[in-house]
C-alpha positions as CSV (number, residue, x, y, z in Angstrom):
1,M,80.2,69.8,106.4
2,T,81.1,68.5,109.8
3,S,79.6,70.0,113.0
4,Q,83.0,71.3,113.9
5,A,83.4,73.0,110.5
6,A,79.9,74.4,110.7
7,T,80.6,75.9,114.1
8,R,83.8,77.5,112.8
9,S,81.8,78.9,109.9
10,Q,79.1,80.3,112.2
11,R,81.8,81.9,114.4
12,S,83.4,83.4,111.4
13,G,80.1,84.8,110.1
14,A,79.3,86.3,113.5
15,D,82.8,87.8,113.7
16,V,82.4,89.5,110.3
17,L,79.0,90.9,111.4
18,V,80.6,92.4,114.5
19,R,83.3,94.0,112.4
20,R,80.8,95.5,110.0
21,A,78.7,96.8,112.9
22,L,81.7,98.5,114.4
23,L,82.6,100.1,111.0
24,L,79.0,101.3,110.7
25,A,79.0,102.8,114.2
26,T,82.3,104.4,113.4
27,A,80.8,105.9,110.2
28,V,78.1,107.5,112.4
29,V,80.7,109.0,114.7
30,A,82.8,110.2,111.7
31,L,79.8,112.0,110.3
32,T,79.1,113.8,113.6
33,G,82.8,114.5,114.1
34,V,83.2,116.1,110.6
35,L,80.1,118.3,111.1
36,A,81.3,119.2,114.5
37,G,84.6,120.3,113.0
38,L,82.8,122.4,110.4
39,A,80.8,124.0,113.2
40,R,84.0,124.7,115.2
41,I,85.6,126.5,112.3
42,G,82.5,128.7,111.8
43,V,80.6,126.9,109.0
44,G,76.9,126.9,109.6
45,V,75.6,123.3,109.9
46,A,72.3,122.0,111.3
47,W,73.9,119.0,113.1
48,G,77.2,119.2,114.9
49,P,77.5,122.5,116.7
50,S,76.8,121.0,120.1
51,Y,79.7,118.7,119.6
52,A,82.1,121.3,118.2
53,F,84.6,121.0,121.1
54,A,84.5,117.2,120.9
55,H,85.7,117.2,117.3
56,G,89.3,116.3,118.0
57,P,88.7,113.3,120.4
58,L,85.8,112.1,118.2
59,M,87.9,111.9,115.0
60,T,91.2,110.8,116.5
61,V,90.1,108.4,119.2
62,G,86.6,107.6,118.2
63,V,87.1,107.1,114.5
64,F,90.7,106.6,113.4
65,G,91.7,105.0,116.7
66,T,88.8,102.5,116.6
67,V,89.5,101.6,113.0
68,I,93.1,100.9,113.7
69,A,92.2,98.9,116.8
70,L,89.8,96.8,114.6
71,E,92.4,96.2,112.0
72,R,94.9,95.0,114.6
73,A,92.3,92.8,116.2
74,V,91.7,91.2,112.8
75,A,95.5,90.7,112.4
76,L,95.7,88.9,115.8
77,A,92.6,86.8,114.9
78,R,91.6,86.3,118.5
79,P,88.0,87.0,119.6
80,W,89.0,88.9,122.8
81,A,91.0,91.4,120.6
82,L,87.7,92.8,119.4
83,A,87.3,94.3,122.9
84,A,89.7,97.1,121.9
85,P,87.7,98.6,119.0
86,L,84.4,97.8,120.8
87,T,85.5,99.8,123.8
88,G,86.7,102.6,121.5
89,S,83.3,102.8,119.9
90,I,81.6,102.9,123.3
91,A,84.0,105.7,124.3
92,A,83.0,107.7,121.2
93,F,79.2,107.3,121.8
94,A,79.8,108.1,125.5
95,S,81.5,111.3,124.4
96,L,78.6,112.2,122.1
97,S,76.2,111.6,125.0
98,G,78.2,113.9,127.3
99,F,79.3,111.2,129.8
100,G,82.3,112.2,131.8
101,W,83.8,108.7,131.8
102,A,84.2,108.7,128.0
103,S,87.9,109.6,128.3
104,W,88.4,106.6,130.7
105,A,86.7,104.3,128.2
106,A,89.1,105.5,125.6
107,T,92.0,104.9,127.9
108,L,90.7,101.3,128.4
109,S,90.4,100.9,124.7
110,S,94.1,102.0,124.2
111,A,95.2,99.6,127.0
112,L,93.4,96.8,125.2
113,L,95.1,97.8,121.9
114,L,98.4,97.7,123.7
115,A,97.6,94.1,124.8
116,V,96.7,93.2,121.2
117,N,100.0,94.6,119.9
118,A,101.9,92.9,122.7
119,A,100.4,89.6,121.7
120,I,101.3,90.2,118.0
121,V,104.9,91.0,119.1
122,G,104.9,87.7,121.0
123,R,103.9,85.9,117.9
124,Q,106.2,87.8,115.6
125,M,109.1,89.9,116.8
126,A,110.0,92.3,114.0
127,A,110.8,96.0,113.8
128,F,107.3,96.8,112.5
129,T,105.5,94.9,115.3
130,W,107.6,96.7,117.9
131,L,106.8,100.1,116.3
132,M,103.1,99.3,116.4
133,L,103.5,98.4,120.1
134,A,105.3,101.7,120.7
135,G,102.5,103.5,119.0
136,S,99.9,102.0,121.3
137,V,102.0,103.0,124.3
138,V,102.0,106.6,123.1
139,L,98.3,106.5,122.6
140,L,97.8,105.1,126.1
141,A,99.9,107.9,127.5
142,G,97.9,110.5,125.6
143,N,94.5,109.1,126.7
144,L,95.7,108.9,130.3
145,G,96.6,112.5,130.1
146,W,93.2,113.3,128.6
147,A,91.4,111.3,131.3
148,A,93.5,113.0,134.0
149,G,92.2,116.4,132.8
150,R,95.2,117.7,130.9
151,P,94.3,120.3,128.2
152,L,93.7,118.7,124.8
153,F,96.5,120.7,123.2
154,E,98.9,118.9,125.5
155,V,97.4,115.5,124.6
156,V,97.4,116.1,120.8
157,P,101.2,115.4,120.3
158,A,100.6,111.9,121.7
159,W,97.6,111.3,119.4
160,M,99.8,112.5,116.5
161,G,102.5,110.2,117.7
162,F,100.2,107.1,117.7
163,F,99.1,107.6,114.1
164,V,102.5,108.5,112.8
165,L,104.2,105.5,114.4
166,T,101.3,103.1,113.5
167,I,101.3,104.1,109.9
168,T,105.1,104.0,109.7
169,A,105.0,100.5,111.1
170,E,102.3,99.4,108.6
171,R,104.3,100.8,105.7
172,L,107.4,99.0,107.0
173,E,105.5,95.8,107.2
174,L,104.4,96.2,103.5
175,S,108.0,96.9,102.6
176,R,108.8,93.2,103.3
177,L,107.9,92.7,99.7
178,A,111.0,94.8,98.9
179,P,113.1,94.6,102.1
180,T,114.6,97.7,103.5
181,S,118.3,97.5,104.3
182,P,119.1,96.8,108.0
183,W,120.9,100.1,108.5
184,A,117.9,102.0,107.2
185,T,115.6,100.0,109.5
186,R,117.8,100.8,112.5
187,I,117.7,104.5,111.7
188,L,113.9,104.3,111.5
189,V,113.7,102.6,114.9
190,V,115.9,105.2,116.5
191,L,113.9,108.1,115.0
192,S,110.7,106.5,116.1
193,A,111.9,106.0,119.6
194,I,112.9,109.7,119.8
195,F,109.6,110.8,118.3
196,A,107.6,108.5,120.7
197,L,109.4,110.1,123.8
198,L,108.8,113.6,122.5
199,A,105.1,112.8,121.8
200,C,104.5,111.4,125.3
201,A,106.3,114.3,127.1
202,S,103.5,116.8,126.6
203,A,100.8,114.5,127.8
204,A,102.9,113.8,130.9
205,G,103.2,117.5,131.6
206,I,106.8,117.7,130.6
207,A,107.4,120.9,128.6
208,L,109.8,120.4,125.7
209,P,110.4,122.6,122.6
210,D,107.8,122.0,119.9
211,S,110.6,122.4,117.4
212,A,112.1,119.1,118.6
213,L,108.8,117.3,117.9
214,G,108.6,118.9,114.5
215,T,112.2,117.9,113.7
216,A,111.6,114.3,114.6
217,M,108.3,114.3,112.6
218,A,110.1,115.7,109.5
219,A,112.9,113.1,109.9
220,L,110.3,110.3,109.9
221,A,108.6,111.8,106.8
222,L,112.0,112.0,105.0
223,W,112.6,108.4,105.8
224,Q,109.3,107.4,104.3
225,L,109.9,109.5,101.2
226,R,113.3,107.9,100.7
227,F,112.7,104.2,101.7
228,D,109.0,103.5,101.4
229,L,107.8,100.8,99.0
230,A,105.6,103.5,97.4
231,R,108.6,104.9,95.6
232,R,108.6,101.7,93.5
233,T,104.9,100.9,93.3
234,V,104.0,104.4,92.0
235,R,105.5,103.2,88.7
236,L,102.9,100.4,88.4
237,E,99.3,100.7,87.4
238,G,95.9,100.4,89.0
239,L,95.6,100.0,92.8
240,P,99.4,99.9,93.6
241,R,99.9,103.3,91.9
242,F,96.8,104.8,93.6
243,A,98.0,103.6,97.0
244,A,101.5,104.9,96.4
245,V,100.3,108.3,95.3
246,G,98.2,108.6,98.5
247,V,101.2,107.4,100.6
248,L,103.7,109.8,99.0
249,L,101.3,112.8,99.3
250,G,100.6,111.9,102.9
251,A,104.3,111.7,103.7
252,S,104.9,115.1,101.9
253,W,102.3,116.7,104.2
254,L,104.0,115.2,107.3
255,L,107.3,116.6,106.1
256,A,105.8,120.1,105.5
257,T,104.1,120.1,108.8
258,G,107.2,118.9,110.6
259,V,109.4,121.5,108.9
260,F,106.9,124.2,109.8
261,L,106.8,123.1,113.4
262,A,110.6,122.8,113.6
263,A,111.1,126.2,112.1
264,T,108.5,128.1,114.1
265,G,108.2,126.1,117.3
266,V,104.6,127.1,117.3
267,M,102.1,124.7,118.8
268,V,99.7,127.2,120.4
269,P,96.5,125.8,121.9
270,A,94.2,127.4,119.4
271,G,94.0,129.6,116.3
272,P,94.9,129.4,112.6
273,L,98.5,128.1,113.1
274,Y,97.3,125.4,115.4
275,D,94.7,124.5,112.8
276,A,97.4,124.2,110.1
277,V,99.6,121.9,112.2
278,L,96.7,119.6,113.3
279,H,95.2,119.2,109.9
280,G,98.5,118.9,108.1
281,V,99.0,115.7,110.2
282,F,95.4,114.4,110.7
283,V,94.1,115.2,107.2
284,G,97.2,115.5,105.0
285,Y,98.9,112.5,106.5
286,V,96.4,110.3,108.3
287,L,93.4,110.7,106.1
288,S,95.5,110.4,102.9
289,M,96.8,107.1,104.2
290,V,93.2,106.0,105.0
291,F,92.2,106.7,101.4
292,A,95.3,104.9,100.1
293,H,94.8,101.8,102.1
294,A,91.0,101.5,102.2
295,P,90.8,99.2,99.2
296,I,93.3,96.9,100.9
297,I,92.0,97.1,104.5
298,L,88.2,96.9,103.9
299,P,88.4,93.4,102.2
300,A,90.5,92.1,105.1
301,V,88.5,93.7,107.9
302,A,84.9,93.6,106.6
303,R,85.2,91.1,103.7
304,V,83.9,93.7,101.3
305,R,85.7,93.9,98.0
306,V,86.8,97.3,96.8
307,P,87.9,97.0,93.2
308,F,90.2,99.7,91.9
309,H,88.6,102.3,89.7
310,A,90.2,105.6,88.4
311,V,87.3,107.5,90.1
312,L,89.1,107.0,93.4
313,Y,91.6,109.6,92.4
314,V,88.9,112.3,92.4
315,P,88.4,112.4,96.2
316,L,92.1,112.0,96.8
317,A,92.9,115.0,94.6
318,S,90.0,116.9,96.2
319,L,91.3,116.1,99.7
320,H,94.8,117.5,99.1
321,A,93.6,120.5,97.0
322,S,91.1,121.5,99.7
323,L,93.8,121.1,102.4
324,L,96.1,123.4,100.5
325,L,93.4,126.0,100.5
326,R,92.7,125.5,104.2
327,V,96.3,125.8,105.2
328,A,96.8,128.8,102.9
329,G,93.8,130.4,104.8
330,D,95.5,129.6,108.1
331,L,98.8,131.1,107.1
332,L,97.6,134.3,105.4
333,P,95.3,134.4,107.5
334,S,92.0,134.3,105.6
335,A,88.9,133.0,107.3
336,P,86.9,132.5,104.0
337,M,89.7,130.4,102.5
338,R,90.1,128.4,105.7
339,E,86.3,127.7,105.8
340,A,86.2,126.8,102.1
341,G,89.1,124.4,102.6
342,A,87.4,122.8,105.6
343,V,84.2,122.3,103.6
344,G,86.3,120.7,100.8
345,N,87.9,118.3,103.3
346,A,84.5,117.2,104.5
347,L,83.2,116.8,100.9
348,S,86.2,114.8,100.0
349,I,85.3,112.2,102.6
350,A,81.8,111.9,101.3
351,M,83.2,111.8,97.7
352,F,85.5,108.9,98.7
353,A,82.5,106.9,100.1
354,I,80.6,107.5,96.9
355,A,83.6,106.6,94.8
356,V,84.0,103.3,96.6
357,L,80.4,102.4,96.0
358,Y,80.7,103.4,92.3
359,A,83.8,101.3,91.9
360,R,82.0,98.3,93.4
361,R,79.0,98.8,91.2
362,A,81.2,99.3,88.1
363,A,83.0,96.0,88.8
364,G,79.8,94.2,89.8
365,A,81.5,93.3,93.1
366,D,79.7,91.4,95.8
367,S,80.6,91.1,99.4
368,A,83.0,88.1,99.9
C-alpha cells in the first residue's frame, strides 16, 4: 500500500469513527427524549421528567434532524459536511444542559445542512435534490423562529415540513429505479412548494388556516401512495417488502393526519388533539420511515451491516398498533389509552434496536 493510499485509508477510518460516535451520541439523546415524552404525557419514569418540555426539540432537531444531516453529509462525501450533524448534536446536548443558546446552535446546524444540500444540488440538479434543499430551507425557517422565541406550536409545522419534504425527496430518489412520469414529478414539485410555504408561514408569524396545511399534507401522502416505488417492491420478498410495508404504513398515517387537520382545522398548542396530529406525523410517518430505511442507511452511514430478518416486522407492527391505541385515546379522549399507546411507542423503539442486533447475530454479520 502506498503512503497516499494509506493516508486515504486512515482518513476513511477516522471518518467512520466520527459517524459512529455521532450515532451513539444521538442514541443517548433519543433515550432521554423518549423518556421525557413519557413523563410529559403523565407516565412515571425515573429519568426524563426534568426534560419533559424539551421532548419535541430533542426528538425532532436533536435526533431525527441530526441523523438526516449525517446521512446528507455522507452523501456529499466532504469532510466539512460533518459539521452539520456535529453542530446538531452539540445543540441537543446544550438543550439537555439547559443552555439558552441551544436553539441558535440548532439554527446553525440547519444552515450548514442547507449548505450541504446546496452543494449536492450543484453536483446533481434533479427534482429530488431540489426538494431536499427546500426541506432544509423549511427547517432553517423553523429553527430561526424557535431561536427568536416563537412558541413551539408555531414552529412545529416547519419541523413537520422538513421531514415530510426530505423523506418525499429520498423516496423520489429511490424511484429512479422505476422512474416516475414527468407529469407526476411536476405535480409533486408543485405540491411540495405549496406545502413548504405553508409550513414556513407559522414560524414566520403569518397566521394561515391549519386546514390548508392539512390539505397539502394529505395531497403529498396521496402522491406517495399512488406513485412511490413501494407499491411495486411490496410484492417482493425480504428487505424490499419490509421497507415497502414501512413506507406505505407511514404514508397512510400522513394521509390520515392530513385529512384530520384539513377537516377540523385544529392545531391547538396543547392537548389530546395536538398530541394526535404531532405523533401521527412524527411517529406514524417519520419513525415508520426510519424503521423502513434503517437496514439501508446504517450500512452506508456507519458501515454496519443490518441483514434482513423477519423479526424486524415485530417492532414495526408494535409501533403502528401502539400508535393506533394512542390516537384512539386522544380522540375519545381516554388518558389510560393514550398513556398505554405512548409506552408502546417507546417500547417499539427499544424492540427495533434489539431486533437489529438479533438480525446481525442470526446472520453472523460483522461490521464492514
